[in-house]
C-alpha positions in Angstrom: 114.0 111.7 100.6 113.8 110.7 104.2 110.4 109.2 105.0 109.0 108.4 108.4 106.1 105.9 108.4 103.8 105.1 111.2 102.3 101.6 111.2 105.1 100.3 108.9 104.9 96.7 110.3 101.2 96.4 109.4 99.6 95.2 106.2 99.6 98.3 104.0 102.6 99.9 105.9 104.9 96.9 105.4 103.9 96.8 101.7 105.0 100.5 101.5 108.3 99.8 103.3 109.1 96.9 101.0 108.5 99.1 98.0 110.6 102.0 99.3 113.5 99.7 100.2 113.4 97.6 97.0 112.4 100.1 94.4 113.6 103.5 95.5 116.6 105.2 97.1 114.6 106.9 99.9 115.6 106.4 103.6 112.9 104.9 105.8 112.2 105.3 109.5 109.5 102.7 110.5 107.6 103.5 113.7 105.2 100.8 114.9 103.7 99.9 118.3 103.6 96.2 117.2 100.0 95.5 118.4 98.5 92.2 117.3 98.4 93.2 113.6 101.9 94.6 113.4 104.4 91.9 112.5 108.1 92.4 111.8 108.1 89.2 109.8 106.4 91.3 107.1 109.8 93.0 106.6 112.2 90.1 106.6 114.8 90.8 103.8 113.9 94.5 103.7 114.8 95.4 107.3 118.6 95.8 107.1 121.0 98.2 105.5 121.8 101.9 106.0 118.5 103.2 104.5 116.2 101.5 107.1 115.6 101.8 110.8 112.8 100.6 113.1 111.5 101.9 116.4 108.8 100.3 118.5 107.0 103.4 119.6 103.3 104.2 120.4 102.2 107.2 118.3 100.4 108.5 121.5 103.8 108.8 123.2 104.5 112.5 122.4 108.0 112.5 123.9 109.2 109.5 122.0 107.6 110.7 118.7 109.2 114.1 119.2 112.7 112.6 119.7 112.3 110.3 116.7 111.1 113.1 114.4 113.8 115.6 115.4 116.5 113.0 115.2 115.6 111.5 111.9 114.7 114.9 110.2 112.2 113.5 107.7 111.1 115.3 104.5 107.8 113.4 104.7 105.7 111.7 107.3 103.2 109.0 106.1 100.7 108.2 108.8 99.3 104.6 108.4 99.2 103.5 112.1 95.6 102.7 113.0 93.2 100.2 114.5 91.3 99.1 111.4 89.0 96.1 112.0 85.3 97.0 112.1 84.3 94.0 114.2 86.9 94.8 116.8 85.7 98.4 117.0 82.2 97.2 117.7 83.3 94.9 120.5 85.9 97.3 122.0 85.9 101.0 121.1 88.6 102.4 123.4 91.7 101.3 121.4 90.2 102.9 118.3 89.6 106.2 120.0 93.0 106.2 121.5 95.1 105.3 118.4 93.0 106.7 115.6 92.0 110.0 117.2 94.4 110.8 120.0 97.4 109.2 118.2 96.7 111.3 115.1 96.3 114.4 117.3 99.7 113.7 118.9 101.4 113.3 115.5 99.9 116.5 114.2 101.1 118.5 117.2 104.6 117.1 117.0 104.8 117.4 113.2 103.7 121.1 113.4 106.4 121.8 115.9 108.9 120.0 113.7 107.8 121.9 110.5 108.1 125.2 112.4 111.7 124.3 113.4 112.8 123.9 109.7 114.3 126.7 107.6 112.0 128.3 105.0 112.8 125.8 102.2 112.4 122.9 104.6 109.1 124.2 105.8 107.8 124.6 102.2 109.0 121.1 101.3 107.8 119.1 104.3 104.7 116.9 103.9 102.3 115.0 106.2 100.3 112.3 104.5 97.3 110.9 106.4 96.1 107.6 105.1 92.4 107.0 105.7 89.4 104.9 104.4 86.3 105.2 102.2 84.3 104.0 105.2 84.1 107.6 106.5 81.5 108.4 103.8 79.0 105.8 105.2 76.9 103.6 103.0 75.9 103.9 99.3 72.8 102.5 97.7 73.0 100.6 94.5 74.1 103.6 92.4 76.7 106.3 92.8 80.3 106.6 94.0 82.2 108.4 96.7 84.1 111.5 95.6 86.4 113.8 97.5 83.3 116.1 98.1 81.1 113.4 99.5 79.7 114.1 103.0 81.0 112.2 105.9 78.5 109.8 107.4 80.5 107.1 109.4 78.4 104.3 110.8 80.8 102.2 112.8 83.1 103.1 115.7 86.1 102.4 113.4 84.9 104.7 110.6 83.9 107.4 113.1 87.4 107.3 114.6 88.9 107.6 111.1 86.5 110.4 110.2 87.6 112.3 113.4 91.2 111.9 112.4 90.5 113.2 108.9 88.8 116.3 110.3 91.8 116.9 112.7 94.2 116.7 109.8 92.2 119.2 107.8 92.0 121.6 110.8 95.7 121.4 111.4 96.3 122.4 107.8 93.8 125.2 107.6 94.3 126.6 111.1 98.0 126.1 111.7 99.5 125.7 108.2 100.7 122.2 108.6 101.5 120.8 105.1 98.9 118.0 105.1 97.6 115.6 102.5 94.8 113.0 103.0 93.9 109.8 101.1 90.8 107.7 101.4 91.1 104.2 100.0 88.8 101.4 99.2 89.2 97.8 100.6 92.7 96.5 100.2 93.8 92.9 99.7 97.1 91.2 99.1 99.9 89.3 100.9 100.7 89.8 104.6 97.2 90.8 105.5 96.0 89.8 109.0 93.8 86.6 109.0 90.9 88.5 110.5 90.1 90.2 107.2 87.7 88.7 104.6 90.2 87.7 101.8 92.9 86.0 104.0 90.2 84.4 106.2 88.6 82.9 103.2 91.9 81.6 101.8 93.0 80.2 105.1 89.7 78.5 105.9 89.9 76.9 102.4 93.3 75.6 103.2 92.2 74.3 106.6 88.9 72.9 105.3 87.0 75.1 107.8 83.7 76.9 107.3 83.9 80.3 105.6 81.6 82.7 107.5 79.7 85.3 105.4 77.7 88.0 107.0 74.0 88.1 106.0 73.6 86.9 102.5 77.0 88.3 101.4 75.4 91.0 99.3 77.4 93.9 100.7 79.5 95.5 97.9 83.1 96.8 98.2 85.6 98.3 95.7 88.6 95.9 95.9 92.1 97.4 95.6 95.4 95.4 95.3 97.7 96.7 98.0 100.7 97.2 95.7 98.5 99.5 93.5 97.6 101.4 96.7 101.2 101.8 97.6 102.0 103.3 94.2 99.2 105.7 94.6 100.4 106.8 98.1 103.8 107.6 96.8 102.3 109.6 93.9 100.3 111.7 96.5 103.2 112.0 98.9 105.7 113.2 96.3 103.5 115.1 93.7 100.2 116.3 95.2 99.6 119.9 96.0 99.7 120.6 99.8 96.2 120.6 101.3 94.7 118.2 98.8 92.8 115.0 99.3 92.4 112.0 97.0 90.2 109.0 96.9 92.1 105.8 95.9 90.1 103.0 94.3 90.3 100.5 91.4 86.8 100.6 89.9 86.5 97.0 90.9 83.2 96.4 92.7 82.4 92.9 94.0 79.9 91.7 96.6 81.3 89.7 99.4 79.7 86.5 98.2 81.1 87.1 94.7 84.6 87.7 96.0 84.5 84.6 98.2 83.2 82.5 95.3 86.1 83.9 93.1 88.6 82.8 95.8 87.0 79.4 96.0 87.2 79.0 92.2 90.9 80.0 92.2 91.6 77.7 95.1 90.1 74.8 93.1 92.6 75.5 90.3 95.6 76.0 92.5 94.9 73.4 95.2 92.2 71.0 94.0 90.1 69.1 96.5 89.8 65.3 96.3 86.1 65.5 96.9 83.6 68.3 97.0 84.1 72.0 96.3 85.5 74.9 98.3 82.2 76.7 98.0 80.7 73.9 100.1 82.5 75.6 103.1 80.5 78.8 102.8 78.3 79.4 105.8 76.0 82.4 106.1 75.9 83.9 109.6 74.0 86.7 111.4 74.9 90.1 109.9 77.0 92.5 112.0 75.4 95.6 113.5 75.3 98.7 111.2 76.9 96.8 108.2 77.2 99.3 105.4 75.6 98.0 102.2 78.0 99.4 99.5 81.2 101.3 99.1 82.4 102.6 95.7 85.1 105.1 95.0 85.4 107.4 92.0 89.2 107.7 91.5 88.8 110.2 88.7 90.7 113.0 90.5 93.9 111.0 91.2 93.7 109.5 87.7 93.5 112.9 86.1 95.7 115.0 88.4 98.4 112.6 89.3 98.3 110.2 86.3 97.7 107.1 88.6 95.5 104.2 87.8 95.1 100.8 89.4 96.8 98.2 87.2 96.2 94.9 88.8 93.1 92.9 87.5 91.4 91.4 90.5 91.7 87.8 89.1 95.5 88.2 89.0 95.7 90.0 92.4 93.6 87.2 94.0 95.7 84.5 92.4 99.0 86.2 93.7 97.4 86.5 97.1 96.3 82.9 97.3 99.8 81.7 96.2 101.4 83.8 98.9 99.2 82.3 101.7 99.7 78.8 100.3 103.5 79.3 100.4 103.7 81.1 103.7 101.7 78.9 106.1 104.2 79.5 109.0 103.4 83.3 108.8 99.7 83.0 109.1 99.6 80.1 111.5 101.2 82.2 114.2 98.4 84.9 113.7 95.2 82.8 114.0 
């Protein structure tokens, strides 16, 4: 297949590109604006050869996106480009509205034109996969899990922008017949993740001997998903899911923020022992952020049953692999902090 990805130089996008180039025979067109979180170093070793091409393009640029789409003639578009950091969305909302809502609208319009231009078999085969987040569902109490039928209750500018995009995708499928799919995933972690996120920030601060800031008392709970497992799920959905369907992607691996940080500190002690003291001594509780959702938990039963996918990486192994990558790739993250 010919697959066009948006945001393919970011964390999840680059993991998907590496998988496609290394483990499949698909052709890849990577489209990325290269904002602060997009990094072509994520693709070193995977960015050459006849099956890969890269274009630095803003998804809001309709003319450029149209040219790329009609020139490349993809069988599938996987839309990962997004502003994704909640803290940044609280401080500055405009980029989130522009990229996550207006950029998605632009892609939907261009993809609809492209789908209509194909012959009948091509129109039936074309797919547009929109990759979203569990944060659109809002906050859970101590019990329960998000399912595909959970109501949307976004609480941050970031999650509201992603919820808006989800609704647009559904509308373009129902109203205009665009062949859409949507996934909503839990918190990802793994290599090549920007240092502003909790897992890499904790690892890097351990390496540097700096304080590890934890919001509130660290009791917020997230379902942690290894990025390589997520990539495998995305390809399952992109290639096998019925048009118009949506799937929640999670690993049934709930940990509070403080539990996760403590786990990282323990693994760091084994992989890079301190001469004195413990990495947990670096933990520092700071004022909670506004509107901080208490708990997210995904029920991945639908994708497990219908597409025979299940997360396969235990969190202890995933965290160890992630730590080792940051220990061995200091040059990569030093340029990002």
